[in-house]
C-alpha positions in Angstrom: 10.3 -28.9 -6.9 6.6 -27.9 -6.9 5.7 -24.3 -7.7 4.9 -21.3 -5.5 2.2 -18.8 -6.3 4.7 -16.5 -8.0 6.1 -19.2 -10.1 2.7 -20.3 -11.3 1.7 -16.8 -12.2 4.8 -16.2 -14.2 4.5 -19.5 -16.0 0.9 -18.6 -17.1 2.1 -15.2 -18.4 5.0 -16.4 -20.5 3.5 -19.5 -22.1 5.6 -21.9 -20.1 4.4 -25.0 -18.4 6.8 -24.3 -15.5 9.3 -21.7 -14.5 11.9 -21.8 -11.7 13.2 -19.2 -9.4 16.1 -17.3 -10.9 14.9 -17.9 -14.5 14.6 -14.8 -16.8 11.2 -14.6 -18.6 9.6 -12.2 -21.0 6.1 -12.0 -19.7 2.7 -10.5 -20.7 1.5 -8.0 -18.2 -2.2 -7.6 -17.4 -2.3 -4.1 -15.9 0.2 -1.2 -16.0 -0.6 1.4 -13.4 1.0 4.9 -13.6 0.5 8.1 -11.6 2.4 11.4 -11.8 5.5 9.4 -12.8 4.1 9.2 -16.3 4.2 13.0 -16.7 7.5 13.3 -14.7 9.6 10.7 -16.4 7.9 8.1 -18.5 6.7 10.5 -21.2 10.2 12.0 -21.5 11.7 8.5 -21.8 9.2 7.8 -24.6 10.6 10.7 -26.5 14.2 9.9 -25.8 13.8 6.3 -27.0 11.8 7.5 -30.1 8.8 5.3 -29.1 5.6 6.1 -31.0 3.0 3.6 -29.9 1.3 2.0 -26.9 0.7 -1.7 -27.8 -2.1 -2.4 -25.4 -3.7 0.9 -24.3 -6.6 -1.0 -22.7 -4.2 -2.5 -20.2 -3.0 0.9 -18.9 -4.5 2.7 -16.0 -3.5 6.3 -15.2 -4.5 8.6 -12.4 -3.1 11.5 -10.4 -2.8 11.2 -6.6 0.5 12.5 -5.2 0.3 16.2 -5.9 -3.5 16.8 -6.2 -4.6 19.4 -7.0 -1.4 20.9 -8.5 0.4 23.0 -5.9 3.0 24.6 -8.1 3.7 25.4 -11.8 6.1 22.5 -12.1 3.5 20.1 -10.8 0.9 21.6 -13.1 3.2 20.9 -16.0 3.6 17.2 -14.9 -0.2 16.9 -14.7 -0.6 18.5 -18.2 2.1 16.2 -19.7 0.3 13.2 -18.2 -3.1 14.3 -19.7 -1.5 15.0 -23.1 0.1 11.5 -23.1 -3.2 9.8 -22.2 -5.0 11.7 -25.0 -2.2 11.1 -27.6 -2.0 7.4 -27.1 -5.7 6.8 -26.5 -5.3 5.4 -23.0 -8.7 4.0 -22.1 -8.5 3.9 -18.3 -7.9 7.5 -17.4 -9.2 8.1 -13.9 -8.1 11.7 -13.4 -7.3 13.2 -10.0 -10.6 12.8 -8.2 -10.7 9.0 -7.4 -8.0 8.9 -4.7 -4.8 7.0 -4.0 -3.8 4.6 -6.7 -3.3 1.5 -4.5 -6.8 1.8 -3.1 -8.5 2.8 -6.4 -7.0 0.1 -8.6 -8.7 -2.8 -6.7 -11.9 -0.7 -6.2 -12.2 -0.2 -10.0 -11.6 -3.9 -10.8 -8.0 -3.7 -12.1 -6.6 -6.3 -9.6 -7.7 -10.0 -9.5 -6.3 -13.4 -8.5 -3.6 -14.7 -10.8 -3.0 -11.3 -12.5 0.5 -9.9 -13.3 0.4 -6.2 -12.5 3.1 -3.6 -12.5 3.1 0.1 -11.5 5.4 3.1 -11.4 5.3 3.1 -7.6 7.1 0.8 -5.1 3.9 0.0 -3.1 2.3 -1.6 -6.2 2.8 -4.8 -4.2 -0.5 -3.9 -2.4 -2.5 -5.9 -5.0 -1.0 -9.1 -3.8 -3.8 -9.0 -1.2 -6.0 -10.3 -4.0 -3.7 -13.1 -5.0 -2.0 -11.2 -7.8 1.7 -10.8 -8.5 2.1 -7.1 -8.4 5.3 -5.1 -8.2 6.8 -1.7 -8.8 8.9 -0.8 -11.9 11.0 2.1 -13.0 10.2 4.7 -15.7 12.4 3.1 -18.4 10.8 -0.3 -17.8 7.4 1.3 -18.0 8.2 3.0 -21.2 9.5 -0.1 -22.9 6.5 -2.2 -21.6 4.0 0.3 -23.0 5.7 0.1 -26.4 6.5 -3.6 -26.5 3.6 -5.1 -24.6 5.9 -7.5 -22.6 8.5 -7.0 -19.9 11.3 -9.2 -18.7 11.5 -10.5 -15.1 13.8 -12.6 -13.1 11.4 -15.1 -11.4 11.9 -14.5 -7.7 12.4 -17.0 -4.9 9.5 -17.2 -2.5 9.5 -16.5 1.3 6.7 -18.2 3.2 5.3 -16.5 6.3 2.8 -18.4 8.4 0.6 -16.4 10.8 -1.0 -18.6 13.5 -3.2 -18.0 16.4 -6.2 -15.8 17.1 -5.7 -12.1 16.4 -6.7 -9.9 19.4 -9.5 -7.5 18.6 -7.2 -4.5 19.1 -4.6 -5.7 16.6 -4.7 -4.6 13.0 -2.8 -5.6 9.9 -0.4 -2.7 10.5 0.7 -4.1 13.9 1.3 -7.5 12.3 3.4 -6.2 9.3 5.5 -3.9 11.5 6.3 -6.8 13.7 7.2 -9.0 10.7 9.4 -6.3 9.1 11.3 -6.0 12.4 11.7 -9.8 12.7 12.8 -10.3 9.1 14.7 -7.0 8.6 14.3 -4.3 6.0 16.4 -6.4 3.5 15.5 -9.8 4.8 13.3 -10.7 1.8 15.1 -8.7 -0.9 13.7 -9.6 -4.4 11.6 -12.4 -3.0 7.9 -13.0 -3.4 6.6 -13.0 0.2 3.6 -15.4 0.6 1.4 -14.9 3.7 -0.4 -18.1 5.0 -2.0 -19.4 8.1 -5.3 -19.3 10.0 -4.6 -15.8 11.3 -4.3 -14.2 7.8 -7.6 -15.8 6.8 -9.3 -14.0 9.7 -8.2 -10.6 8.6 -10.4 -8.2 6.6 -9.4 -7.2 3.1 -8.4 -3.8 4.5 -5.9 -5.3 6.8 -4.7 -7.7 4.1 -4.0 -4.8 1.8 -2.0 -3.1 4.6 0.2 -6.2 5.0 0.8 -6.7 1.2 1.4 -2.9 0.9 4.4 -3.0 3.2 6.0 -6.2 1.8 8.4 -3.8 0.0 9.6 -2.6 3.4 11.3 -5.9 4.0 12.8 -5.9 0.5 10.0 -8.0 -1.0 9.4 -8.0 -4.8 5.7 -8.9 -4.0 3.5 -9.7 -1.1 0.9 -12.3 -1.9 -2.0 -13.6 0.1 -3.8 -16.6 -1.2 -7.4 -15.8 -2.2 -10.3 -17.2 -0.2 -14.0 -16.6 0.0 -13.5 -13.2 1.7 -11.4 -12.1 -1.3 -13.9 -13.3 -3.9 -16.8 -11.6 -2.1 -14.9 -8.3 -2.1 -14.1 -8.6 -5.8 -17.6 -9.5 -6.7 -19.2 -6.7 -8.8 -15.8 -5.1 -9.3 -13.8 -7.4 -11.5 -15.8 -8.1 -14.7 -13.5 -10.6 -16.3 -12.9 -14.3 -15.7 -9.9 -15.4 -13.6 -8.4 -18.4 -12.0 -7.4 -18.5 -8.4 -3.8 -19.5 -8.1 -2.6 -21.4 -5.0 0.8 -22.7 -4.0 1.3 -26.4 -4.1 1.4 -27.9 -0.5 5.0 -29.0 -1.0 6.1 -25.8 -2.8 9.8 -24.8 -2.5 10.5 -21.7 -0.4 13.8 -20.0 0.2 12.9 -19.4 3.8 10.0 -19.7 6.2 8.9 -17.8 9.3 6.1 -18.4 11.8 4.6 -15.7 13.9 2.1 -16.4 16.7 -0.2 -13.4 16.9 -2.1 -14.5 20.1 -0.1 -12.2 22.4 0.9 -9.5 20.0 0.9 -6.0 21.4 0.1 -2.9 19.3 3.4 -1.9 17.5 5.2 1.4 16.9 8.1 1.7 14.6 10.7 4.2 15.9 12.6 6.6 13.6 14.0 6.1 11.0 12.9 2.7 9.8 9.8 0.6 9.5 11.9 -2.3 10.8 12.4 -0.6 14.1 9.1 -1.7 15.8 8.6 -2.2 19.5 5.5 -2.8 21.6 3.7 0.4 22.3 4.2 0.0 26.0 8.0 0.4 25.5 7.6 4.0 24.3 4.5 5.2 25.9 4.6 8.9 26.9 6.7 10.2 24.0 5.3 13.6 23.0 4.5 14.3 19.3 3.3 17.3 17.3 1.2 15.8 14.5 -0.8 12.6 14.0 -1.7 11.3 10.6 -4.3 8.6 9.7 -4.3 7.9 6.0 -2.1 6.9 3.0 -2.2 3.8 0.8 -1.4 1.8 3.9 -4.1 2.9 6.3 -6.8 5.2 4.9 -9.4 2.5 4.5 -12.9 2.2 6.0 -11.7 -0.2 8.7 -9.0 2.4 9.7 -11.5 5.3 9.8 -14.1 3.3 11.8 -11.6 2.3 14.5 -10.4 5.9 14.7 -14.0 7.2 14.9 -14.8 4.7 17.7 -11.9 6.1 19.8 -12.5 9.8 18.9 -16.3 9.9 19.2 -17.4 12.5 21.8 -13.7 13.3 22.6 -11.4 16.2 21.9 -7.9 16.0 20.5 -5.1 17.3 22.8 -4.5 21.0 22.3 -0.8 20.1 22.0 -1.2 18.1 18.7 -2.8 18.4 15.3 -4.5 15.4 13.7 -4.8 15.0 9.9 -7.1 12.3 8.5 -7.1 11.3 4.8 -9.5 8.8 3.4 -7.7 6.7 0.7 -10.3 7.1 -2.0 -13.5 8.9 -3.0 -15.5 5.7 -2.5 -14.2 5.5 1.1 -14.8 9.2 1.7 -18.4 9.0 0.6 -19.0 5.9 2.7 -17.4 7.6 5.7 -19.8 10.5 5.2 -22.8 8.2 5.2 -21.5 6.6 8.4 -21.0 10.0 10.0 -17.3 9.3 10.5 -16.3 12.7 9.0 -18.4 14.6 11.5 -16.9 12.7 14.4 -13.4 13.6 13.2 -14.2 17.2 12.7 -16.0 17.5 16.1 -13.0 16.0 17.7 -10.8 18.7 16.2 -9.2 16.8 13.3 -8.5 18.1 9.8 -10.0 15.9 7.1 -8.4 16.2 3.6 -9.4 14.9 0.2 -8.0 11.5 -0.9 -4.4 12.1 -1.8 -0.8 11.0 -1.0 0.1 14.5 0.1 0.7 14.1 3.9 2.6 10.9 3.6 5.2 12.8 1.4 5.2 16.0 3.3 3.6 17.8 0.3 1.3 19.4 2.9 1.0 18.7 6.6 4.8 19.3 6.4 6.9 18.9 9.5 9.1 21.6 10.8 12.6 21.0 12.2 12.4 19.3 15.6 8.8 18.2 15.2 7.6 14.6 15.7 4.9 12.8 13.7 2.9 9.7 14.7 1.8 8.3 11.3 -0.1 5.4 9.8 1.9 5.7 6.6 4.5 3.1 5.5 7.8 4.9 5.7 9.5 6.9 8.4 12.7 7.7 6.6 14.6 11.0 7.3 12.9 13.8 5.6 9.9 11.8 4.5 7.3 14.2 5.8 9.2 17.4 5.7 12.3 18.6 7.6 15.2 16.2 7.8 15.4 17.2 11.5 11.9 15.9 12.2 11.1 12.4 13.4 8.4 10.0 12.4 6.9 7.1 14.3 4.7 4.5 12.5 1.7 2.9 14.1 -1.8 1.6 13.4 -4.8 3.9 13.2 -6.1 2.9 16.7 -2.7 3.9 18.2 -2.6 7.2 16.4 -6.2 8.1 17.4 -5.7 7.2 21.0 -2.4 9.1 21.2 -4.0 12.2 19.6 -6.4 12.4 22.6 -3.6 12.5 25.1 -0.9 14.2 23.1 1.6 11.4 23.8 2.1 8.0 22.4 -0.6 5.9 24.0 -1.6 2.3 24.2 -5.0 2.2 22.3 -6.3 -0.5 24.6 -7.0 2.3 27.1 -9.8 3.4 24.7 -11.1 0.1 23.3 
């Protein structure tokens, strides 16, 4: 059997000429990303296990993004514990709390590259698969042991191949595609598998949309979501990644546990109904549903492409008096570029609230939903209680759909405004 991308990456990180799906390996990890989880759990686990060293501090990247700035004494303690750990163990790559959301910032700062093996204390670490890396989330105990030992054991996953064919309509974004795929495959249809995205359609997507697709691989149970690098990838990474790397590609006859093909030619904008990302339907099936709050942002959809399409729809318009719209750029880099392009002014003139880059709204830390309220959100999860009250409802959609809907106060097909 010829190897997949995941199998090749694991082989190169455990000094094996070849590994097979199901094999247990002890692998070197290139990057360890941690956010508030370091101060919440990893630091305590370090103490409990009597660990006293970080083997490769230069491989560790730490930042704060979920509760920023601190909104309670408990959170302030988490932040202080994180800073103290970084200082004690001489963690080189400390990014503080001003850069933005981890899954946008890590690639921006050059910590994701083709062929890399990356882990993070967050389930959406799979985002970096958009650059041809194998990246996945781990728990606090695994993170603590990895920091101390420099290696981590993995079970090499099987690989699930998705082929996207056809020409993507101009009104379709990566979010529409991944919501459709999750619904087709099921929320556990790719459990502990490395999901590989192939086909001419995937190659026509921007890096922003590719990151959205890889980001939500976990929502179908995936261990990773990998897109084979191409010239678009390499151009985006140019000037960011300052190390040498080798692009890893699957062999033409690689062995996959399953394969799925999706024709995107006639795909409609998608909306995932409560309470699952795998509950998507065409927007036309639920047009007219009232909602209270719109949200454009998160590690899934707070990128420049997302802000530009929202601004195109909102320019010289006013948000419905019956809804509130919150917009969160995913990083400082994106925020500054949005300022240069006058996007922030467009949002404010339309009546939106623009926040600093943070995970806050996605988690209901602010922008919290009251009982009975309905959210239309570009985030990645619409579980019960995700954005506030357990009696609230969350619909998931692409930025164009949220922006168009905010103008009318009801779920709306964005093609009306494009």
